[in-house]
C-alpha positions in Angstrom: 77.0 218.4 -95.2 74.9 220.4 -97.7 74.5 224.1 -97.0 72.1 226.3 -99.0 73.4 229.9 -99.1 69.9 231.4 -98.8 67.3 231.0 -96.0 64.6 229.6 -98.2 65.2 225.8 -97.8 62.7 224.2 -95.5 64.4 220.8 -95.5 67.8 219.3 -96.7 68.2 215.5 -96.6 70.8 213.1 -98.1 69.3 209.7 -98.9 71.1 206.9 -100.8 73.7 209.3 -102.1 71.0 211.7 -103.3 70.6 215.3 -102.1 66.9 216.3 -101.6 65.9 219.9 -100.9 62.3 220.8 -100.3 60.5 224.1 -99.6 62.5 226.1 -102.1 61.0 229.4 -103.2 61.1 230.6 -106.8 64.5 232.0 -107.9 68.1 230.9 -108.3 70.4 230.1 -105.3 73.7 228.4 -104.6 74.1 225.2 -102.7 77.4 224.1 -101.2 77.9 220.4 -100.4 80.7 219.6 -98.0 82.0 216.1 -97.1 85.1 214.6 -95.6 87.4 212.0 -97.2 89.1 209.0 -95.5 91.8 211.4 -94.2 89.1 213.6 -92.6 89.8 216.4 -95.0 86.8 218.5 -96.1 85.8 218.5 -99.8 83.3 221.0 -101.0 81.3 221.6 -104.2 79.0 224.5 -105.0 76.2 224.4 -107.6 73.2 226.5 -108.5 69.5 225.6 -108.4 66.9 227.5 -110.2 63.2 227.1 -109.2 60.8 228.2 -112.0 57.8 230.0 -110.7 55.5 228.1 -113.0 56.1 224.9 -111.0 54.5 226.5 -107.9 50.7 226.0 -107.4 48.6 228.8 -108.9 47.3 231.3 -106.3 44.3 233.5 -106.9 44.7 237.0 -105.5 41.5 238.6 -106.9 38.3 236.6 -107.4 35.6 237.2 -110.1 32.8 239.5 -109.0 29.0 239.0 -109.5 27.2 241.5 -111.7 23.8 242.5 -113.1 23.3 243.7 -116.6 20.3 244.6 -118.8 19.6 242.6 -121.9 20.0 245.3 -124.5 22.0 245.6 -127.8 25.8 246.0 -127.3 25.6 245.2 -123.6 28.6 243.2 -122.4 29.4 241.4 -119.1 33.0 241.0 -118.1 34.5 238.6 -115.5 38.1 238.7 -114.5 40.5 237.0 -112.2 44.0 237.7 -111.0 46.5 234.9 -110.1 50.2 234.5 -109.3 52.4 232.1 -111.1 53.9 231.7 -114.6 52.7 229.4 -117.4 49.1 229.7 -116.2 46.2 228.5 -118.3 42.5 229.4 -117.8 39.2 227.7 -118.3 36.1 229.6 -117.5 32.9 227.7 -116.8 29.2 228.4 -116.7 27.3 226.3 -114.2 30.5 224.1 -114.1 30.4 223.5 -117.9 33.5 224.8 -119.9 33.0 227.8 -122.1 34.8 227.3 -125.4 36.0 230.9 -125.7 36.9 231.4 -122.0 40.6 230.6 -122.0 42.2 233.9 -120.6 42.2 235.8 -117.4 39.2 237.9 -118.6 35.9 236.5 -119.9 33.8 238.9 -122.0 30.2 238.0 -122.7 28.0 239.7 -125.3 24.5 239.5 -126.7 22.8 238.9 -123.4 19.8 236.5 -123.3 17.4 235.9 -120.4 17.4 232.1 -120.9 20.0 229.4 -121.1 21.7 228.8 -124.3 22.4 225.3 -125.7 25.9 226.1 -126.7 28.3 227.3 -124.0 30.0 230.1 -126.0 30.5 233.8 -125.4 26.8 234.6 -125.2 25.9 236.4 -122.0 23.6 234.0 -120.2 22.5 234.1 -116.5 24.2 231.5 -114.3 27.1 230.8 -112.0 30.6 231.5 -113.5 34.0 230.4 -112.2 37.4 229.7 -113.7 40.0 226.9 -113.3 43.6 228.1 -113.3 46.3 225.5 -113.8 49.9 225.0 -114.7 52.1 221.9 -114.9 52.1 221.6 -111.1 48.5 221.9 -110.0 45.2 223.8 -110.4 43.0 226.1 -108.4 39.3 226.9 -109.0 38.0 230.4 -108.3 35.0 231.4 -106.3 31.7 231.4 -108.2 30.3 234.7 -109.5 26.7 235.1 -110.5 25.5 236.9 -113.7 22.0 238.3 -113.5 20.3 239.6 -116.6 17.4 242.0 -116.4 14.8 242.4 -119.1 14.9 245.9 -120.7 12.1 248.3 -119.9 9.5 248.6 -122.6 6.4 250.9 -122.3 3.5 249.2 -124.0 0.8 251.8 -123.1 1.5 255.5 -122.7 -0.4 258.0 -120.4 -3.3 259.7 -122.2 -3.8 263.4 -122.5 -7.0 264.5 -120.8 -9.2 267.6 -120.5 -11.4 267.8 -117.4 -13.6 270.2 -115.5 -12.5 271.7 -112.2 -13.1 269.3 -109.2 -13.0 266.2 -111.4 -10.9 263.1 -110.5 -8.0 262.6 -112.9 -6.2 259.3 -113.2 -3.1 258.7 -115.4 -1.6 255.3 -116.0 1.2 253.6 -117.8 1.8 250.0 -118.8 5.4 248.7 -119.1 7.3 245.4 -119.1 10.8 244.7 -117.7 12.6 243.4 -114.6 12.4 245.2 -111.2 10.3 248.2 -112.4 9.9 251.3 -110.3 7.8 254.4 -111.1 8.2 258.1 -110.4 5.5 260.5 -111.7 6.4 264.1 -112.6 4.7 267.3 -113.6 6.6 269.6 -115.9 9.7 267.4 -115.2 9.5 267.9 -111.4 8.7 265.0 -109.1 5.2 265.1 -107.6 4.8 265.9 -103.9 3.7 263.7 -102.3 5.4 261.2 -104.5 3.4 259.0 -106.8 5.3 255.7 -107.3 2.8 253.3 -108.8 2.0 252.5 -112.4 -1.0 254.9 -112.1 -1.5 258.1 -110.2 -4.7 260.1 -109.3 -5.6 263.6 -108.4 -9.1 263.4 -106.7 -9.9 267.2 -107.0 -8.3 268.5 -110.1 -7.8 272.3 -110.2 -6.2 274.8 -112.6 -3.1 274.8 -110.3 -2.7 271.1 -111.2 -2.5 271.7 -115.0 0.7 270.7 -116.7 2.6 268.0 -118.6 2.7 264.8 -116.7 5.1 261.9 -117.4 6.6 258.9 -115.6 
């Protein structure tokens, strides 16, 4: 009768003079096989079995995380994954198409663009990213993480300095391009009260107390 000297064997079977052990965890353990001869005398033999961790299925313990970046010079996006096992290989994908440079646990993307690129390289391109982790035994695919790229803010028309008479209506405006813009007008670098949060602001009855340097 085979007897494993550790508690990690899920099943021990002898079939056609072959010893089969299943459910072994990674590591080295001793197995003793005991049989009886024709005189009913016990005969034992002990041997060691080493299970290499790389032959276990990869297991992801930390998934990639979605992120948002602005498309400016020197901006990078980094996705990472953590997995257990040895002898692991990685293949990152964008929209389920392999990225030629994405073969490690961390994927770094540079030179962000707001549109899709024709070559799936290390360019930061919006889309859905995941990674396939594999070894000689099997593979596992991570959860998908989304990369969103915002257009940088560019002011195309600045507010114009004005001189007005008391009681006049004053309107200042700005024109800008970009993604998800919000506005906050200030006088002498202090937020206006009540807040002015549009691309233009007005003071219907301008007085000397309203004078100052306005920006947004």
